[in-house]
C-alpha positions, 0 to 999 in steps of 0.5 A: 823746074829746077831742084830747089823748086821741086823741094819747096813746100807746096801750097794748093789754093782752091779758088781764084777769087780775091781771097785766093789771089790775095792769099797767094800774093801775100804768102809769096811776099811774106815768105820771099818765094819759099812756097810752090803755090798753085791755084785751081779755079773752076771757072775760065777766069779769075775774080769769082764774084767780082765779074764785069759784064761787057756783053750783051751791052753796046756803046762800050758800056758795061755793068757789074755782076758782083762787086761795085762799091769801094768805101773810103773805109776799105783800106786794103782794097784801095791799097791794092788798087793803088799798088797795082796802078789802077788809077781809075778809082772814081767817086760816085756818091757824093755828099751833095747828091740825093738818094731817092726812095720811090713808093708805088703810091708816092715819091719821097726824096730821102735826104740822107746826104742833102745838106742845108748850111752844112746840116742834114735835112730832117726826115719830115722836111717838106721839099717842093714835091714829094711829100715827107715820109709817112707814118713816122712819129713826130720825134722820128721825123725831126732828125736827119737819116744818119741820126735816125739810124743811130737812134736804133742801132748805135747804142750797140757800138761794143759789137762792132769790131767785126774784123777782130778774131777775138770777138766777142769780147768777155767784157761785152755787157750786151747779151749777144746770145739774146740778140743772135736769137732775135730776128732783125725785125723783132729788134727794130720793133723792140727798140721802139721803131714805128712801122714807118721807121722800119719801112724807111730803114728796110732798104738800108739793111735788106741786102741779105734777105727779109728782115725776119730771116736775119739774126739781129746780132749779125746786122748790128755787127756789120761795121759797114752799116753801123760804125761808119754811120754812127762814128764817122758820118757819111762814107765816100763811095768809089768804083773802078771806072773801067770795071771791077774785074781789073782788080783780080786781073791785076793780081793775075798779072802780078802772079804770072811768073810766080804762081800757077793758075789752072782754069776749068779745074773744079775740085771734086775730092779732098783727102788728108793723110798725115802732113799731106793734102791731096785734091782731085780736080777736073773732069779727068779727075787729076790729082795734086798733092801738097803740104797745105791746102787753102779753101778760098771758095764759098761754103755754098760750093765747098759743101758739094765736094766729096767726103770732106775730111773735116771735124763734125763742127766744121762740117755742120758749119759748112752745110748750115751757113746760108747764102743770100739770093741776089737777082740782078737785071740790067736794062740798057737805055739810050737815055738815062731817064732816071737821072734828074737834077741831083739824083744820081741813079741810087734809088730805093723802092718798095716794089715787092713780090706782092703788096700783101707781103709783110713790112720786113720783106725786101723791095727792089733797089735800083742803081745806075751801073754806068755812074762812072762811065761817060755816056748819054746811054746808060744801064739801070740795074734792079737789085733784088733779094729775099722772096722777090729775088727768089721769084725773079731767079725762077723766071726765064731771062726774057721774063726777068727783063720784062718784069723789071721794065713793067714794074718801073714804068709808073716811075719813069714814063716812057722808059720802055721806048728808050730800052735797047731790048737786045742788049739787056741781061740778068745775073742770078747768083743762085744759078751760078754753079760755082757760087750757088748764092751771093754772100753768106747770112746768119739766120736767127740763132746761127751766128754764135753757133757757127762763127767759132768754126768758120775760120778754124783750120782742119789739119793742114787745110785753111779757109779764106773768103769774105765769109771768113772775115768781119766784112762779109759780102765785100772785096775788103773782107776777101782780101783781109782773109787772104792776109790772115791765111798767109800768116797762118800758113807761115806760122804752122810751117815754121812751128813744124820746122822748129 
């Protein structure tokens, strides 16, 4: 290393997920190489919760353990895919394809994106076989799904600028604190939704936990499910047909000669002394000191680092912010028995932990993981959160696989004969030591209390990650946070210099 490199200000980044990688890349680009940047990663790979699973599958099939969807509204994600030459962006959910809702008692084609003469079908429409959705009031059954969702959600457009750091705005007339203290199930009932309507909407919003465990404000503020539906209609959805891990790996390739990435280096301690920040990492407890530190890991893992040198408000936020339980189980099949007609393998179900659970509890959603892969074989994924996700997470892997297969046998008769039992697997994010959950969620009353402290710097320590953005749970949010932190470091550095 030459003398100029030795005297460059040092930036240490904890975490080589998309937040850490984009922070390093953007900081290098904006500063033109001013900083000496080093990333410490606990795993033996980049990507964090962006992870493509290729084992134990055969036929060259793969599945995603984490991120799978890219919306046409995710401008930064699409920008980096194109910048890095990832030309395998494939559209996987088109407007002329039907979503399917399967009940244990009946089947219903959810006409969310089905068009007749350019118009969405009303929810009460009778297609040939299955019956219309039950327990809807007459006024609810006369509209299409997006208009139906808008009725209960889109009067709250003022809340939706989730990416703006100045939110909530003083001019908002809505009582945000009241909405925050209300759970989402209460909100739907108070807004006049029938039990049938709530049951139909539940899969669209139960990606975090049971509806009664979620702050209504946090769900209303999620632009991915609200503003896009209200103002812009049905979004277009894409994935990378060769695996989502290609994006973090492309970052790694771009940073190869300019940023050092140290793998198998979990940070166990952080200290601050004046303008210096020191981290202790790895089993040998090596120390690394720098001028600035970026924590680009989830709070669910950050809270386990020893003696965090932060303010009481930041510590409270780190320890109280909850993360969703997500259990994913994958069945490799010789034939895609779930793919019939226009159905593309995106299926909502009301399969829950038990039939006595309340209306706000979460069901099992199904997804064909091989939508973008050219093969007769396929991988069907069960996606489970809430009580069902926790129950499945507690199982042994072989029991998870059997549980999934047994639950869907009534819907797909004979599927067990098509399963390659030796090529099935699961991923439970609660059991991942370096994640300890999937993505953050706000319980009732938490959002207005915790959100002011999530992104605040602590001395020379900065915070990145999808949990610090207005797009939690999305790659877009992680990338946005990296851009924000790169600008914050530059601003602090030049303020010190002046």
